[in-house]
N, C-alpha and C positions, 0 to 999 in steps of 0.2 A: 504494500500500500504506500503510495507516495503522497506527500503533502504539497499542495499547490501554493506557490508564493507570488502568484500573479498580482493579487490584490493586497498583499501584506505591506504594511507601512515600512518605509525605508528606515533602517536603524539610524538613530541620531548620532552624529559624530561630534564629540566635544572638541573645541579648539585646542590645538596643541599648545602647551605651555612652553615658554622660552626656557632653554636649558643654559645653565651658567657657563658651560664650556664652549658654547657656540660662538662666543666672541673672545678668541684667545688673546687679543690685544689689550683687553681691559686690565688684566693683572700686571703686565709689563708697564702699562701707562701709570697705574697706581704706584708701582715701585719707583719709576722715574720721577713722578711728582713728589713722592715722599723724600727721595734723595735730594731733589732740588730744594725743597723747603728746609730740609735739615742743614743744607749749606747756606741758604740765603737768609733765613729768618733770624738766627741768633743775634747778628749784629744790631738788628733793629728792635730786639727785645731787651738789649742791654741798657738802653737809655743813655748811651755814651755816643755823642756825635762824632767822636774820633774814630769810631769803628764803621762809620758809614762808608759804603763802597761808591757813593756818588758825592763828589765834592760840593759843598754848599756854596751857592753864589753869595757874594757880599751884600747884594741888594735885597735878599730875602732871608732874614734871620730865622724864621720858623721852618726853614726847609727840612731840617732833620725830623721834626715832629710830624709834618705833613707826609713826608716820605715814609716814615715808620708806620703811620696809620694806613697809608696806601698798601704797604707790603703786608701788614697784618690782615686787613680786610681781603686783599687779593689771595692770601693763603687760604682763608675760609672759602673763597670762591673755587679755588683749585681743588680743595679736599672734597667739597660737596659735589663739584662737577663730575668727579670720577664716578660717584655713585649714580648720578642722574643719567648718564649716558649708557649705563649697564642695562641691556634689555631684560635680563633675568630679574634684576632687582625691581625694575619698573613693573614687570608682570606679576611678580610674587608679592610685592609690598606696595601697592598703589597709594595707600594712605601715607606711608613714610616718604614715598616719592614726592607727593604734594607738599608735605611739611618741609622736607629738605630743599625742595625747589624754592620755597619762600625764603629759607635761610640763604640759598645761593643768590637770589635776586636782591633781597633787602639787607642781608648781613654780609654779603660779599661783593657782588658786582657793583651795585649802586654807590655805596660809600667809597669803595676802592677806585671806581671810575671817576668820581668827583675829585677825590684826592689826586688821582693820576692826572687829571686835567690841570690842576694847580701846579703839580710837579713838572708837567710838560712845559707849561708856560715859563717856569723858572729854571729850565735845564741849563747847566753850564756848558753844554756841548754844542751850542750854536743853533742858528735858525733852521737848518735842515732837519736836525734831530727834533727841534721844537715842533715843527710842522707835523712830523710823523707822530710824535707823542700825543699832540692835541687831537689829531684826526683819529688815532687809535682809541683814545678815551671817548670821543663822541660816538664812534661806531660801536664800541663795546656797550656803552649806555643805551644807544638806540636799538641795537639788536636784542639786548636783554629785556628792555621794557616792552618792545614789540612782541617778543615771545611770551612774556607774562600776560599781556593783553589778549593774545590769541587763545591762551589757556582759559582766561576768564570768560571769553566768548565761546568756549567749547569748540573752537576751530583747531582741533588737535593736529591735523596734518600741517597747517601753517605754523602752529606752535613748535612742532618738531623741527621744521626747516629753520626757523629763526634761532632756536636754541642750539642747533648744530653750528650756526655762525657764531653765536655767543661763546660756545665751547672752544671753537678754533681761536678766537681772540683771547679767551682766558688763558689758554695754554701757550699762546705765542710768546710769552715771556721766556719760556724754556728755549725755543728756537732762537730768540733774540740773543740769549747768552751764548749759545753754541756758535752763532755767526760772529759774535764779538771776539771770542777766543780764536776762531779760525782766521778772521781778518787781521787780528793783531799778530798772529804768527806769520801770515803771508806778507804783511806790509812792513814788519819790523826791519828787514834788511834794507828797505828803502828810506829809512829814517834820515840818513845823511844826504840823500840825493833828492828824492821826490819831495820830502817834507823839510828840507833845508835844516836838519838837525833840531826841529821844533817838536818835542813830544806832545805838546798841547794840540798842535795841528793834526798830528797823526791820530790822537785820541778822538778828536772831533770827527775825523773822517771815518774811523772805525765805528764810532757810535752811530753816525748817520747811516752807514751801510747796514749795520745790524738792526737799527731801529726800523727801517723801511722793509727790509727783507724778512725780519722777524715775524711781522704780522701779515704782510701782503701775501706771501707764499702759502701759509696755512689757510688763509681765507680763500685763496684760489682753489686749493685742494678741497676745501669744504664745499665750494660751489660745484666743483667737478663731481664730488660724491653725490650731492643732491641731484644734479642733472642726470647722472648715471642712473640713479634710482627712478627718476621721472621717466627717462627714456625706456627703461625696462617695463614700467607700468603701461606706457603708451603702446609698446609692442604687444603686451599681453591683451590689452583692450582691443587693439586692431585684430589680433588673431581670433579673439572670442567673437568679435563682430563678423569677421569673415566666415567663421564656422557656422554662426547662426544664419547668415545669408545663404550659405551653401545648403544647409539643412532645409531652409524654407523653399529654395528652388527645387530641391529634390522631391519634397512632399507636395 
């Protein structure tokens, strides 16, 4: 005796939960961020201006205080950001994702971005670095606030896109420091020739190159990543539409 399944309801399929190992770059990113903060944060927690890695300009006495606040709030943004971009964490702990997201926006990016805007205007490394720092701060604030507004409006696809941009700008401080070290090594042999023996001129050049490349390249990579995902979705929608049209024509 056989059982007919012609009119049996289709079994419900529960959506697959994200798995923590499906994003193998999350753990290395957390390790790199932790190592970077362990190296960068202590001088600004010491409350000793002599330990600052950025020389204070004579025309702005509170430079060290503002820079320290920028670094501390930026550290909060980096720590919380690592959890926010983890799909497994977002899927398994949505309430924590929302709470940490508020800390990322209001306890990290916004205060750090505002302090970074002031520090950028008072940079001792010249107008080219100043233009980069100011633009970076404005873009960081703009992308983060827009992403938060998209979440408030429940436009979660747009929220994700803007927060990917915010993430790229948050982490760009790491690539900034990498470029600074790289250009310092590459340009040091030219100190007596190209820079006429002027270390300040070479430092300003290195700072300008690192400042612009530090955030422009990560933001371009983020845009490529987003467009890559959009292109894949467009291809899937086009394939599904073609399949429906073919099925309609056959029937």
